[in-house]
C-alpha positions in Angstrom: -149.0 -27.7 171.5 -146.2 -28.8 173.9 -144.7 -26.3 176.1 -141.5 -26.4 174.5 -142.8 -26.3 171.0 -141.9 -22.7 169.6 -142.7 -21.4 166.1 -140.1 -19.0 165.0 -140.5 -15.8 162.4 -138.0 -13.2 161.5 -139.1 -10.9 164.2 -141.4 -12.8 166.4 -142.0 -16.2 167.9 -145.1 -18.0 168.9 -145.2 -20.3 171.8 -147.5 -21.6 174.4 -149.2 -19.1 176.9 -147.8 -19.6 180.5 -149.4 -18.3 183.7 -146.3 -15.9 184.1 -147.4 -14.0 180.9 -150.6 -12.9 182.8 -149.3 -9.6 183.9 -148.0 -8.4 180.7 -150.7 -9.7 178.6 -153.4 -8.2 181.1 -151.3 -4.6 181.1 -151.3 -4.4 177.3 -153.8 -6.8 175.7 -156.6 -8.2 177.6 -157.6 -5.3 179.5 -157.4 -2.6 176.7 -161.1 -1.9 175.3 -159.3 -0.9 171.9 -157.9 -4.3 171.8 -161.0 -6.3 172.7 -163.4 -4.3 170.9 -164.1 -6.8 168.1 -163.4 -9.8 170.0 -165.8 -12.5 171.5 -164.6 -11.5 175.1 -164.8 -8.3 177.2 -161.8 -6.7 178.8 -160.5 -8.5 181.6 -161.4 -6.7 185.0 -158.2 -7.8 186.8 -154.7 -9.9 186.0 -156.4 -12.9 188.0 -159.0 -13.3 185.2 -156.0 -13.4 182.4 -154.4 -15.9 184.7 -157.5 -17.9 185.2 -157.9 -18.1 181.3 -154.3 -19.3 180.8 -154.6 -21.9 183.4 -158.3 -23.1 182.8 -159.2 -22.3 178.9 -155.8 -22.3 177.0 -154.3 -25.6 175.6 -157.6 -27.4 176.5 -159.9 -29.3 174.3 -159.7 -27.9 170.6 -158.2 -24.6 171.3 -154.5 -24.1 170.4 -153.2 -20.6 171.5 -149.9 -19.0 171.1 -148.5 -15.8 172.7 -146.8 -13.6 170.2 -143.4 -12.7 171.5 -140.8 -10.3 169.9 -137.8 -12.2 169.4 -135.3 -9.4 170.2 -136.5 -8.4 173.5 -138.7 -11.4 174.6 -141.8 -9.1 175.2 -145.0 -10.6 174.9 -147.3 -8.4 172.6 -150.4 -10.6 171.5 -152.2 -13.8 171.1 -153.1 -15.9 168.2 -154.8 -19.2 168.2 -157.1 -21.7 166.4 -159.5 -24.3 167.1 -160.4 -27.3 164.8 -164.3 -27.6 164.7 -163.9 -30.3 162.1 -161.0 -32.3 161.0 -160.3 -30.6 157.8 -160.9 -26.7 158.9 -159.5 -24.4 161.5 -160.7 -21.3 162.8 -158.2 -18.5 163.5 -158.4 -15.6 166.0 -156.0 -13.0 167.1 -155.4 -9.7 169.0 -152.2 -7.7 169.7 -151.5 -4.7 172.2 -152.0 -1.2 170.3 -148.5 -0.2 170.6 -147.6 -2.7 167.8 -150.4 -2.3 165.6 -149.4 -1.2 162.0 -145.8 -2.8 162.1 -146.5 -6.1 160.1 -145.9 -8.1 163.2 -149.5 -9.8 163.3 -149.1 -10.6 159.5 -145.7 -12.4 160.2 -147.4 -14.3 163.3 -150.4 -15.3 161.0 -148.1 -16.6 158.2 -145.9 -18.7 160.9 -149.1 -20.3 162.2 -150.3 -20.9 158.7 -146.8 -22.7 157.8 -147.3 -25.0 160.8 -150.9 -25.6 159.9 -149.9 -26.5 156.3 -147.8 -29.4 157.7 -151.3 -31.3 158.6 -152.2 -33.3 155.6 -155.8 -33.3 156.8 -156.5 -29.4 157.0 -157.6 -27.9 154.0 -159.1 -24.9 155.2 -158.4 -22.0 157.8 -161.3 -19.5 158.3 -161.5 -16.2 160.2 -164.6 -13.9 161.0 -164.1 -10.2 161.5 -166.9 -7.6 162.5 -167.9 -5.7 159.2 -166.7 -2.4 160.7 -163.2 -4.0 161.6 -161.3 -2.8 158.2 -157.7 -3.2 159.8 -158.6 -7.0 160.6 -160.1 -7.5 157.1 -157.0 -5.9 155.3 -154.8 -8.0 157.5 -156.5 -11.3 156.6 -156.4 -10.5 152.9 -152.6 -9.6 153.2 -152.2 -13.0 154.6 -153.9 -14.6 151.5 -157.5 -15.1 153.1 -160.1 -14.5 150.7 -163.6 -12.9 151.4 -166.5 -15.5 151.2 -169.2 -13.2 152.1 -171.0 -11.5 154.7 -172.9 -13.3 157.5 -175.7 -11.5 158.9 -176.1 -11.8 162.8 -173.2 -14.2 163.0 -171.2 -13.4 166.2 -172.0 -11.9 169.5 -169.5 -9.4 170.1 -170.1 -8.3 173.7 -168.2 -5.2 173.6 -170.4 -3.9 170.7 -173.7 -5.4 171.6 -175.4 -8.2 173.4 -177.0 -8.9 169.8 -175.2 -11.2 167.0 -173.2 -8.7 164.7 -172.8 -9.2 161.0 -169.2 -10.5 160.3 -167.2 -10.9 156.9 -166.1 -14.4 156.5 -162.6 -15.1 155.2 -161.0 -18.3 154.3 -157.6 -19.7 153.1 -157.3 -22.8 151.2 -154.2 -24.7 152.6 -154.0 -27.3 149.6 
């Protein structure tokens, strides 16, 4: 995504992460054990780790990240992104500062991202995997039109829970 490519929702916008976002992301998202509990990475120990991730991992390879920004204040409140392991499929992931949970902002962000992905004629499927105990995230995906495809045993290492692969619920949404 180009740096000036911005996607607009009613209350949020999605744009490419900038190194200048590191401080607020660290303060409310990347350092918070509640936010990172079910993610594939551990909380960042310092803001420099968040800066390094933005510089070295975001917008590199097949990852396409956005920050979720409140339109009225410009506050960065979360992250959402996808990667394309196959030309016809994308895998989505997201996280948001606890302060903003339960307000429908992430469902708006996911739907804005899905609208953009819908424009790709090659993409027919978007997937997401959530830990079996992450009921909030499962409900969010269902609210956004994803369907539960099944439970995968020992699917993903979630280092904040265990060094061993954890069971996950697999969700998908058809784009065509």
